[in-house]
N, C-alpha and C positions, 0 to 999 in steps of 0.2 A: 504493500500500500504506500510505498515511498514515492510513486509517480503522482504528481499533482499538476493541475492546469489552472492558471489564473489569467483572465482576459479582461483588461480595462476596456470598457465599452463607452466610447465618447463620440463615435461616428458610425455610419451604417456599415462600413467595411468590417467592423469587428463582430457583427452579427454572424457572418460566415465563420469567423474564427471560433466563436462560441460553439457553433454547430459541429465543427471539425473536432474541437476538444471533446465534446460529448461522445462523438463517434470513436475517437481514439481510446477514451476511457472504457467504452463498452468492449473494444477489442481486447484490452488488457484484462478485463473482467471475464471474458469469454461469453458474453451475452449473445443470444441468438438475434438474427436480423430484425424480428418484430420488436424486441425490447430495445435494440439499437435505434430503430426508427422512432420509438417513443422518447428516448433520451434526446435525440436530435431535435424533435419537435419542441420538447420542453425548453431546451437551451435556446432555441431560436425565438420562442415566444417571450421568454424572460429577458433576453438581450434586447429584443425589440421594444418591450415595455420600458426598459431602462432609458432608451432614447426618447420614446414618446411621452413618458409621464414623469421621469425623474431627472431629466437633464444629464443622464449618464450615470455610471456606477461601475460595478465589476461583477463578472461571473467567475465563480470558482467551482471546479469539478474535482471531486475526490472519489477514491475507492474506499468503501466503508464495509464493516461487517454486515452480513445479511441479518434480517430481523430474527431469524430462528436460531442464530448462533452456529449455523452449519458452516462447512468449509466454503471457500470461494468469496466473492465480493459482489456487493451491489454498487451502483453508481449514484452518487449524490451530487445534485446540481444546486449551487447556492447563487442567489442574486442579492447583492448588497448595494444600498444607495443611501445618500443623505438628502434625498429629494423632498418634495412637499408632503409626502405621506398620503395615506388613504383615510378619509374620514369614516367610511363605513365599509369594513372589510367584507361583511356578509353580502352586501349589495354588489360590491366589485366582483365577487366570484360568480355572479349570475351572468349567463350569456346575454349579450345585447347591451350591457352597460359599458359605457366608455365616457371619458371626459374629453376625448379627441374626436372631432367630427368625422375624420377620415377612417376611423377604426370601426370594425364590426363588433368589438367588445367581447370576443370569444377567447382571447388569449389565456386568461387565468383559468377559465373553465376547461379549456383544452389541456392545460397542465394538470389540473386535478384529475381529469379522466384518464390521462396517459400514464401518470406516475402511480406507483404502488402506494406512496404516501406523499401528500403535498401539504405544506404548512406555510402560513403567511402571518407575519407580525408587522404592523404598521402603526406609526404614531404621527398625527398631523404636525408638520413642521420639523420632524426629525428623521423621516425617511422610512424605508421598508426593507424587511428581510424576508426572502422567500426561499424555501428549501423543497426540493423534490427528489425522492428516492426511487430509482428504477431497479427492481429486483430481477434476478434471472428468470422468474416466472411471473406472469400477470396474476393479479389478485382477482380471481373469478368468483369469489364467494358472494359478492353483492352486499356484504356487510362490513362495518368498520373493522380494520385490521387491529390485531392486538398491539398494545403499546410497546414501544421499544424504550427501555429504561435508560439507555445511554446514547449519546450522540456527540459529534465533534466536527471540527473543521481544521484543516491544515493548509498552510501556504508556505511556499519556498522563498528564500531570500532572492530578490531580484528576478522573480518569476522563473527560477531555474526549474529544469525538468525533475531532478531528483531532490527529495526533501529529507533532511536528517531527523525530522520529527515523525513519530507514528503513535497511534493510539488504537486500542481495541478493548473489547469486553467479552466476558464469557460467563456462563452459568455452570454450576455443579450442585445439583440438589437445591437446597435453600440458600446457597452462596452465590452472590453476584459480584464479580470482580472487574474493576476498571483499571487499565494500565496505560500510562503515557510514558514514552521514552524519547529522549532528546540525544541523538547520537553526537559524539564530540566533533565539533567543527561543522562542515557543510559538505554537500555533494554526495557522490555514490558511496564512499566509505562510511560516512555518517549515516546514510540511508540503510546501508547493510547492517550496521549495529542496531539501529532502531527496529528494523524488520526482523532481526534475529530475536529481539526481546518479545515482539508481538507473537512470533511463531511459538515461542516457548510457553507463553501463557496458555495457549490452546492445549498444551499437554499437562498443565499444572494448576487448573482453576480450583481444584479441591484442596490445595495447600493454603495455609495462612499467609498473610502478606510478607512477613519477614522471611519465611522459608522460600517463598517465591523469589524474593530478591537474592537470596543466597544461591538458588539454582541459576538465576540469571547471571550472577557473577561468574559462575563456571562456564556457561555457554558463551558469554561475551568476551572471554579472555582472548580468543583469536582475533577479535575485532578491536577497533580503537576505543571501545567503551561508550557508555551512555549515562546520562542522568535519568533515573527511573523513579516513578512513583506508582505505588500499588494501593488501591482503595478497595475494600471488600465489605459488602453489606451482607449480614446474616439476617435474612428475612424472618426467620423463626424467632430470633432473639431481639429483633428490631434494633440492631447495633451496627455502627460503622467502625471498621478498623482501618487505620491509615498508617502507612510507612513509606518513606522515600529516602533516596540517596542522590545527592547532587542538586543542581540548581533548577529544580522544578517546583513551581508554586501551587498552592491549593487554598481554597476557602470553602467553608461549609455554611449554608444558610439554615437556620433553625426555625424560621418562622418569626423570629424576633430580631434577628440581625445576623451579621456575618462574623465568622470566627476564622482566623488564619491558622493553617496547619503547616508546620515547618518540617522540611526534609533535613536529613543529616548530611554534613559535608562528605564528599567522596565521589568516586566514579565507579559505577558498576562495570566490572570487567577489568579494572585497573587498580584503583585504590579503594578497597572495601573496608568500612569501619568494623571494628571488633564487636561493637554493640550498636544496634539500630533501635531507637525508641519506637514504640507502638502506641499510637493514639487511639483511644476508644471513645466514641460519642453515641448518644442515642440517635436512632434513625426513625423518623415518622413520616406521615403523609405530607407534611410541609417542608421536609428536608430537601436540600439540593446541594450537590457537591460540584465545584468547579476546579479542575486541575489544568495547568497551562505550562508551557515551556517558557524560557527566559526571553523569547522573542516578544512577548507581551510586555509593554512598558511596566516597570516595577511599581509605579504609582497608579495603575489602572483603578478605576472606580467601579466596584461591583454594582450591578443593578439592584434596585429595591422595588421596582414596579411589579406589583403582584400579577398584573396582566401578562407581562413577559415571563415571569418566573413560573407561571402555570402552563406555559407552552411546552411543546416537544423539546427534548434536550438539544437536538440539532439546531433549533431556532435560537435557544438561549446562547449556545456556544457561538453561533454566527453573529448575533447581536453584540456580544461582548467583544469579539475580535473587531467588528466594524467600528464600535464606539471607542475602542482603546487607541486607534490609530487615526491619522489625518495626514493631509499633504504636508503640513508643517512638522509632523512627527511620524515619518515613514518607518516601515518595518526595518529593523537592524539585524535580523536573524531569521532563520526558519521559525515559524510560529505555529503553534497548535493549541487549541482549547478543546477540552472534552468535559462533558457534563453527565453526571449520574443523578437520576431522579426516580421517585416512585413511578409506577406505571399509571401515569395520569397525563391529561392535557386539556386545554380549553376546547370545548366541543364545536363551537360555531366557526372557529378560525383555523382548525387543524382538520383538513379533509383527507380521508383515507377511502379511496374509491377503487 
């Protein structure tokens, strides 16, 4: 999942680039032609909307874990802008609605019908975040898909093809584990380190966080190493366990405010500490965990908008990344944000068709 695509969309020529990026991502994920066509349509519509309604923005395409935790990848298309926003999201999702005379108003509805999961968060005056996930198989059940408790977004420094950051999640019985790895440096070698960590979690989700980190230290020794954080929710005990090594940040929302979680200094695969502190916290319906690499500005401000915090984790992660950066404060490193939440979302603005 180290391959990422980021397309600034400020003129009509970049709409084609967004479509090509979606197609390339589907090839990497091994998606069949019908799912590839769906991803191309979604990317085209979202990029077109950026030009028509937001004055520009950016499309980001990632490979993400499939919702059922199986092997392989889904394709996630993100649209991020700081435009005028949408006053009524539910109305905007209806076919035929548009604020532009030359538009048929079918773009967002087409995205919702084509994607396995489509989410939209918008605030008037602050912009819009849209995410669309294309899975290997269409969702033919005709009912809302089960919630995915983890989501994230990854971008590479200077729009490079290979990204040294990676995240994933896995289930094992009542345990739900989220991992984020930041490979040392940039480029293919950093991407290899982060990808190795992701692959190892798929073999060890039954282990506690500290033991997972120890296993990662062994498998990452042949690589240049990585900063890694592991967060694990025990759904039966309603408890979050957190452990990290290296410069990876985390904050947890309790429903009353944000609490910072600190990782221990070191590099997994190179300089591993003799003792790793394990943080335990209660985990309830209002809880939310955000983990991020050091590409995010150190003084980023976590959101407190309950409307946003109730959305799908992929939306929360994308909104945090969007709002933490600006033209005056560009990304200085590979950047990833991953979010872990209870299986919930706002109903009217998260469409699963």
